[in-house]
C-alpha positions as CSV (number, residue, x, y, z in Angstrom):
1,M,70.4,80.5,160.9
2,E,70.1,81.2,164.6
3,K,68.9,84.7,165.3
4,R,71.4,86.9,167.0
5,K,70.9,87.5,170.2
6,P,69.8,90.8,171.8
7,Y,72.6,93.1,172.6
8,L,70.9,94.1,175.8
9,T,68.5,91.8,177.5
10,N,66.9,94.3,180.6
11,L,65.0,96.5,177.9
12,S,62.2,95.3,175.5
13,L,63.2,94.8,172.3
14,I,60.6,96.2,169.9
15,H,62.8,95.5,166.7
16,Q,66.2,93.5,165.7
17,G,67.2,94.5,162.5
18,K,70.1,93.0,160.7
19,V,72.5,95.2,162.1
20,R,71.0,97.2,165.2
21,D,68.8,96.3,168.0
22,T,66.2,98.8,169.1
23,F,64.5,98.9,172.6
24,A,61.8,100.6,174.5
25,I,62.9,103.3,177.3
26,P,60.2,102.8,180.1
27,G,57.9,105.8,180.7
28,R,59.1,107.0,177.9
29,P,56.8,105.8,174.5
30,D,58.2,109.0,172.4
31,L,61.9,107.6,172.1
32,R,63.4,104.4,171.4
33,L,66.9,103.2,172.2
34,M,69.0,102.7,169.1
35,V,71.6,100.0,169.6
36,A,74.6,99.3,166.2
37,T,76.2,95.9,166.8
38,D,79.3,94.8,164.6
39,A,77.0,92.4,162.6
40,V,77.2,92.7,158.6
41,S,74.5,91.8,156.2
42,T,74.7,91.6,152.2
43,H,72.2,90.8,149.8
44,N,69.8,90.7,152.7
45,V,71.8,88.0,154.5
46,A,72.8,88.4,157.8
47,H,76.3,86.7,158.1
48,K,78.1,85.0,161.3
49,S,81.2,87.1,161.0
50,P,81.3,90.4,162.8
51,I,83.2,93.5,161.9
52,P,84.7,94.3,165.3
53,Q,83.9,97.9,166.2
54,K,81.8,98.4,163.1
55,G,78.6,99.3,165.3
56,Q,80.8,102.2,166.9
57,I,81.9,103.7,164.0
58,L,78.0,103.2,162.8
59,T,77.0,105.3,165.5
60,A,79.8,107.6,165.8
61,M,79.7,108.9,162.3
62,P,76.0,110.0,162.3
63,V,76.6,112.2,165.4
64,F,79.7,113.9,163.6
65,W,77.4,114.3,160.6
66,A,74.5,115.9,162.6
67,T,76.6,117.9,164.9
68,R,79.7,119.2,162.8
69,V,78.5,119.0,159.1
70,F,74.5,119.8,158.9
71,P,73.2,120.8,162.5
72,D,70.7,122.7,160.6
73,M,68.9,119.4,159.8
74,P,66.6,117.4,161.7
75,T,67.4,114.4,162.9
76,H,66.1,111.4,165.1
77,I,69.0,111.9,167.6
78,V,67.7,113.1,171.5
79,A,71.1,112.3,173.2
80,F,74.4,110.5,172.5
81,G,77.5,109.2,174.3
82,K,77.4,109.3,178.4
83,E,73.9,111.2,178.1
84,I,72.0,108.3,176.7
85,Y,72.3,107.2,180.4
86,D,70.0,110.3,181.5
87,F,67.1,108.5,179.7
88,L,67.9,105.3,180.9
89,P,66.9,103.2,184.2
90,N,69.6,103.8,186.5
91,D,69.1,100.5,188.4
92,L,69.7,98.7,185.3
93,K,73.7,97.1,184.6
94,Y,74.6,97.9,181.0
95,P,77.5,96.9,178.7
96,E,80.6,98.7,179.1
97,D,80.2,100.0,175.6
98,L,76.7,100.8,175.3
99,H,77.0,104.6,175.2
100,L,79.7,104.0,172.4
101,R,77.4,102.2,170.0
102,A,73.8,103.5,171.0
103,L,71.8,106.3,170.6
104,V,68.5,107.8,172.4
105,V,66.0,108.7,169.2
106,L,62.8,109.5,168.2
107,K,59.9,107.4,167.6
108,L,59.2,108.6,164.0
109,Y,56.7,107.4,161.4
110,M,58.4,106.2,158.3
111,A,58.2,107.1,154.8
112,P,58.3,103.6,152.9
113,F,61.2,104.4,151.2
114,E,64.8,104.0,150.8
115,L,66.5,107.4,148.7
116,I,69.0,106.5,146.9
117,F,70.9,109.0,145.4
118,R,74.2,108.2,143.3
119,M,77.1,110.3,141.4
120,R,78.3,107.1,139.4
121,M,77.6,104.8,137.5
122,A,78.3,101.5,139.9
123,G,76.3,98.8,142.5
124,S,73.4,97.2,141.3
125,L,72.3,100.3,139.0
126,W,75.4,99.3,137.1
127,S,75.0,95.0,137.2
128,N,71.7,95.7,136.0
129,Y,72.9,98.5,132.9
130,Q,75.8,96.4,131.6
131,K,73.1,93.0,131.3
132,G,71.0,95.5,129.7
133,L,68.0,95.1,132.0
134,P,65.5,97.2,132.0
135,N,65.4,100.5,134.2
136,P,63.1,100.6,137.1
137,Y,63.8,104.1,137.8
138,G,62.4,106.1,135.3
139,I,65.7,107.5,134.4
140,D,66.9,108.0,131.0
141,L,70.3,106.3,130.9
142,R,72.2,106.6,127.3
143,K,74.7,104.1,125.8
144,G,78.2,103.7,126.5
145,F,78.5,104.4,130.5
146,E,81.4,102.3,132.0
147,L,81.7,101.5,135.6
148,M,82.5,104.2,137.9
149,S,81.2,107.2,134.9
150,P,79.7,110.2,136.6
151,L,76.1,110.3,136.3
152,G,75.6,113.8,137.8
153,T,73.0,113.1,140.9
154,I,70.4,110.9,140.2
155,F,67.6,109.0,142.6
156,T,67.1,105.3,142.5
157,P,64.2,105.0,145.3
158,T,63.6,101.4,146.4
159,E,60.7,100.0,148.5
160,K,61.5,99.7,152.4
161,T,60.8,95.7,152.7
162,A,62.9,92.7,153.0
163,T,63.5,93.0,149.2
164,D,64.4,96.5,148.4
165,D,62.0,96.2,145.1
166,P,63.5,99.4,142.6
167,V,60.5,102.1,142.4
168,N,60.0,104.5,139.6
169,S,61.5,107.5,141.2
170,N,58.9,110.0,139.8
171,V,56.5,108.3,141.7
172,V,58.2,108.7,144.7
173,R,59.3,112.3,144.6
174,A,55.3,113.1,143.2
175,L,54.1,110.9,146.7
176,C,56.5,112.7,149.2
177,P,58.7,115.3,147.7
178,S,59.6,117.3,150.8
179,V,61.1,113.6,151.8
180,V,62.9,113.5,148.8
181,L,64.7,116.9,149.1
182,L,65.9,116.6,152.6
183,A,67.4,113.0,152.1
184,R,69.2,114.9,149.0
185,K,70.2,117.6,150.7
186,A,71.7,115.4,153.5
187,Y,73.6,113.7,150.6
188,L,75.2,116.2,148.6
189,R,76.0,118.1,151.8
190,G,77.8,115.0,153.0
191,Y,79.1,114.5,149.4
192,E,80.9,118.0,149.2
193,F,82.1,118.1,153.0
194,A,84.0,114.2,152.3
195,L,85.7,115.8,148.9
196,T,87.4,118.2,150.7
197,R,88.6,115.0,152.8
198,G,90.0,113.2,149.8
199,I,86.5,110.8,149.8
200,E,84.0,110.4,147.2
201,I,80.4,109.4,148.3
202,I,79.7,107.3,145.1
203,D,76.0,106.7,146.1
204,S,74.0,106.9,149.5
205,K,70.8,105.7,150.9
206,A,68.7,107.6,153.4
207,E,65.6,107.2,155.3
208,I,63.3,109.9,156.7
209,G,60.2,109.6,159.1
210,A,58.1,112.4,160.7
211,D,57.5,113.1,164.4
212,D,54.3,113.5,165.9
213,S,54.6,117.4,165.2
214,G,54.9,116.4,161.2
215,Q,58.8,117.3,161.2
216,L,60.7,115.7,158.6
217,R,64.1,113.6,160.0
218,L,66.7,112.1,158.9
219,A,66.5,108.7,160.7
220,D,68.1,105.1,160.8
221,E,71.8,105.9,159.8
222,W,73.0,108.5,156.8
223,L,76.4,108.6,155.3
224,T,78.1,105.5,156.9
225,G,79.8,103.0,155.2
226,D,77.0,100.5,155.3
227,C,74.6,102.8,153.8
228,C,77.2,104.1,151.4
229,R,80.1,103.7,149.0
230,F,82.8,105.5,149.5
231,V,86.8,105.9,147.7
232,E,89.6,107.7,147.9
233,A,88.7,110.3,145.0
234,D,92.5,110.2,143.7
235,K,91.9,106.5,143.2
236,I,88.8,106.4,141.1
237,V,89.6,105.4,137.3
238,V,86.7,105.2,134.8
239,G,86.1,101.7,133.5
240,E,87.8,100.1,136.8
241,D,86.7,99.1,140.1
242,P,88.2,101.1,142.6
243,P,89.3,100.1,145.8
244,W,86.2,100.2,147.7
245,A,86.4,101.7,152.0
246,D,82.9,100.5,153.2
247,K,80.8,97.6,152.8
248,E,81.6,96.9,149.4
249,I,84.4,94.8,150.6
250,V,82.2,92.5,152.3
251,R,79.6,92.3,149.2
252,Q,82.1,91.1,146.7
253,A,83.4,88.5,149.5
254,A,79.9,87.1,150.1
255,V,79.8,86.9,146.2
256,R,83.1,85.2,145.5
257,L,82.0,82.6,148.6
258,W,78.9,82.1,147.0
259,G,80.6,81.0,143.6
260,G,79.6,84.2,141.7
261,K,75.7,84.0,142.8
262,K,74.4,87.2,144.7
263,S,72.8,84.6,147.4
264,G,73.5,81.9,149.8
265,P,73.5,81.1,153.2
266,P,75.0,83.0,155.9
267,L,79.0,83.1,156.2
268,E,81.9,83.0,157.6
269,F,84.3,85.4,156.0
270,P,88.0,84.9,156.0
271,E,90.2,87.2,158.7
272,D,91.5,88.9,155.9
273,V,88.3,89.7,154.4
274,I,87.2,91.2,158.2
275,Q,90.7,92.7,158.7
276,E,89.9,94.5,155.4
277,C,86.6,96.1,156.0
278,G,87.4,96.8,159.8
279,N,90.3,98.5,158.3
280,A,88.5,100.6,155.7
281,Y,85.7,101.4,158.0
282,H,88.5,103.5,160.7
283,R,90.2,104.6,157.8
284,V,87.2,106.6,156.5
285,F,86.0,107.6,160.0
286,E,89.5,109.0,160.6
287,Q,89.8,110.9,156.9
288,I,86.5,112.4,157.1
289,T,86.0,113.5,160.5
290,G,89.4,114.3,161.1
291,Y,90.1,112.0,164.1
292,P,90.7,108.6,165.0
293,L,87.8,106.7,166.5
294,T,89.0,106.6,170.3
295,K,89.6,110.3,170.0
296,F,86.6,111.1,169.0
297,Q,84.9,109.2,171.8
298,E,86.6,110.8,174.2
299,E,85.7,114.5,172.8
300,F,82.4,113.6,172.0
301,F,81.0,110.3,174.1
């Protein structure tokens, strides 16, 4: 598949991920401009179909968490909303919605792990468990679990690589205990808050980096529909696949379109899948934050 066109062409592109573009900010080597697009990826494949406004939600959600739910936790965010233009060259032309999907963030030195915490049996953990595959995380998983069985809070890290290979959780805790503690704290705080709004965050991925002073900070994204699984709490039934309200909608659609395989070419999703996924992102955003997206943007951005 052709590489996606960068969201901006008048700033220097430092890194292009499957969903985000990161740009240099002239005169500020300590900062980056991170832009969330509407692209969607599953199974390490960047697909052809965008999810409209997903990038705006991926930008707004971490701002909500950081400012309203854990303002005491350090993050990489320096500026959001129209304040981003204070850091950008004022003689350049930018897309009208840039401030709705971009953050000015600190340049960080990233821990080489994706920090994944789970409350229930789901996703790849469930897939491997029911196949009887060896557990690579060093966690004692007894027999008898079903899909969506409660797990407590378990830690299932992966490498921060293209293939996201699993890592023994005890090794990661030994190598970077403070990193694990910060990621766990953010997940549990978010989990408890979302539950008061009727949403259960089944699992969550976080990334942590250190700034020039050595301060650990939440980075990339946290507690969004791209890095978590969300379900309305009253719709969870152990043993049944729940009505997902996150990227799991397109994950499962991709597997169906690939004929049951978990890899294949980039896809164009049917309109009903795109609409279902987009509606889910908006619904969860509104339920957790208490704002429709446009109202949130009017107040915060």
